[in-house]
Every structure is written in C-alpha cells, then in structure tokens.
Steps between C-alpha positions, in 0.01 A plus 500: 500500500442314825501151352561305820391138457620350827579618852739322735416557864694455822285546806274798442724664239513456124874451466539441127307530173506334161370690199388361169261490207215278379323464164191285439376488140282292269614326181444816295736693728224702665599602853253370759682563829830658594719631779791737460615528139368205292730601213821468699761342273699211643625157403256210506780267614391139565131585474563471123579128520148369422483720190841381382377139503226574244734469196606155620139384484410684182802368310408138570815445708308421820302230319811373317691442824196376691536751783267437793284765668744500791788569264311783330413646842862498619604674178262778609623498857768631732541175689644459848753227419309229683575138399185466286593821319848373415357166384253679272763720336727197453210330323491784247868457422458127453232570239695763306822298523723781614734491799404723791833676448324681213328714765642851520282631783766499771488337844337589828397312814146356497237743630352210700708501819452129588612407148803729527585348838465144370728582208767641731475206742552261209819685414357614168506844342208658314514497121322686222209259549433661840471845344136607521510580127628161381153403375476813284847441360415136429202624295725733299746217435214272396400757237858511376512121462158485331582780253860399442625831636841528670478485877840626607378861465130450583501792745600764245215740423575449130447122528179374333361363828535839670356686203202263513460571873513875434245471221260300719529745790435785254191332354336434836595828666407720205838676523699515176819295527718803427338681796576219745808559714746210497729422794678196640336298775668336798510172307670676204192474273359815334233670708233739376393839635159662446224684689323310777173546312650311204613216728148483641355488149741218414358289782140598421544377143690194619207376710233648270639446148173556312570703190847356453579250226375144547849361557579778750175438688582130520853556624387752763239260634744208500772684692248661738353159578843351569579774752162481673518120518854497639559814710768313697719521187451875458670589830520255791420418859376801698544752219229747401441386138449139603300581813275743315419268210444203730251699706310650204458191279511582128395863548821700551822449303796657677866557417762695691804677361820623661522851644144467634305485175185287508247411230167317515230394260142474626358209303127560546512880488746516210708766676874539537681641804855632518665662798842627593651579841721804440792394718510146360445341841312171523393574857180688405421292191270233644299750709437711189410205277249362748354842582440574130306175463313565825391847385380349172291248696684200356605323820247309708527466877678166479765635263549814709543294816757277331692798363469713815866471600602621155239777499616666823830337602618551855821687574694294755817555697786257566299332776212440255286752686249689285588870508308634199352412164530559127161623381341625178416872503341577164164516329461422132360775280217382277486649149 
C-alpha cells in the first residue's frame, strides 16, 4: 500500500518520504474518513492523558482538592517545562500534601529551549517536575491520596489507579480491557495499545459524550473545557497542540503522543481523529495534522496563515538558506 503522508523535497527532487495511517470516526465508531490502514494497532502514548484524568473528576478528588482548570489541563498535557508549568505542577503537590519526590516519571531537560538554557545558566539541574508527564503523574498520585491507596507502587499495572485508567480507556474506546495491549511508556507508566480507529472513537466520545452516563458526560465536558480554556498547559510555546487550539478557539481538542501518534476531537462535529506516522518521526506530524483539518474544511484563512510554517515547514541548510520543504502528499478517503 502506498500510504505516503508527507514528502520531503530538496530542490526539484523528493528526497524522503514518511508513511502513515489516519482514522476519522464518529462516537458510534463509524468510519467517516481514512488514509492507509485505519485499524493499525499502536500505542496511544500520551494522547491518553486527557482520558486518564476522567476518574479524578468522577471520583470527587478534583473537587476535594480544589484543583483549578489550569491544574486539570496540565494533568492532561505533555508540558514543555516552562516556569508557569513547573509552578502549576508544584501547586498540585501542595494541595495533595505529598513531596515531589513521590514522582516516579524520571528526569529530562525541558522541551522549551529557553527554559532549559535558563536552568543551566542558574547552575540547576532538571528534576522530575520538568518531565513533560509530571502533571499526569501528579493526577495519579492525587487519586492515591484521595482513595487511601499506596503510592510507592502507583505505576504497577495491577495498582488500582492503573486498573481504573485501563477501565476508562476501555469504556471510551469500545475495546474490551483484555484486548488492549499493555506496555510501559517513557515515563514508566502503563501505556495502552489498540487500533487507530478505537483511539479516534475515544476522542469522538470524549468531546461528544451523549449517550454516556450523566457523571461521565459531566466529567468529559469538564476536562474538555479545561483543555480548551488553557491550551498553553497542554503543550507549550510554539508546539502544535497549543498553537492549534489557540487558533481554533473551542472547536478542536488536540493531544500528541510519543512516536508520532496524534489524536483530536472535533467539538462541533462530534468526530474523533487518530493518526500515526509509521517511522515515529515528529518531523511530518504537524504538516499531517494541519492538512487533515484543512481537507475537512475546519481551518479558516486566518488559522491557516498562522499555522503556515507548521503546515509546510521549510528545509534549511546550515546557512539558514531554504533548500526544500516538508509537504503533505495525501488525500483523505471519504466513506
């Protein structure tokens, strides 16, 4: 199958290609558009974060601790480690009265280069707080505190918080929990594998929860609203999730995952989108995301102009001279 999503040119030659798959479904799971194999099985990675926050809201823990919308949004996000991100995650730990040393997500340098540079110039090293998943882990620890569950082993798949996450993913995706593949994510938390079409259905039901229980509808709307109101907490400065949601106010909910997985919920249309770049490269991700929305007629001229550099990024050499471009090369199939 010639499932090329993106071409990378240099001069007049297409030098490289990126292949992948796309599934666009409604809340019932009916396939509306696709490209490649919409049933490709892969891990949802960090795109699952918004769904994993639902139990925190439904249990009453979010209300109990008085979490703000910003705090809920960063629990759903893969933040860039900017100062306001670190402050927000710290605020969560102050409320749940646990030390940040309870985090078991590991350490990496902030994605936001100016923040990483400032940290180094101050002679400081990054901590678990700077991990892009620290908000998600803070949410899991909050559930442990609220329920009285042990938190030293909160990342074990057998732990109640992870079983609750698995159950919630199963309910929204329509995939039985025993059919969901379980792996270990980069942050050491369990990660769930399923067909792209099931991921897309998860996001369709997340933004269009009609037909779900009253408490599930309420939690979906609450978490969705927090993300749409505070897209800066979902990713960060200059990143596709934040840029996309800021330029399509309250209409498109977006969440990236590692290894070039990307999920979106179309609020007005009630559709879910999931895509996967086969080689796991982030280079073609933004062009594909924007092109999908363009082909669906969901980006106005102003939004397209603002996102133009992400839609067809220039290939530059060491002298900053433009020598080619990264461009979408696919057409969605309507079903």
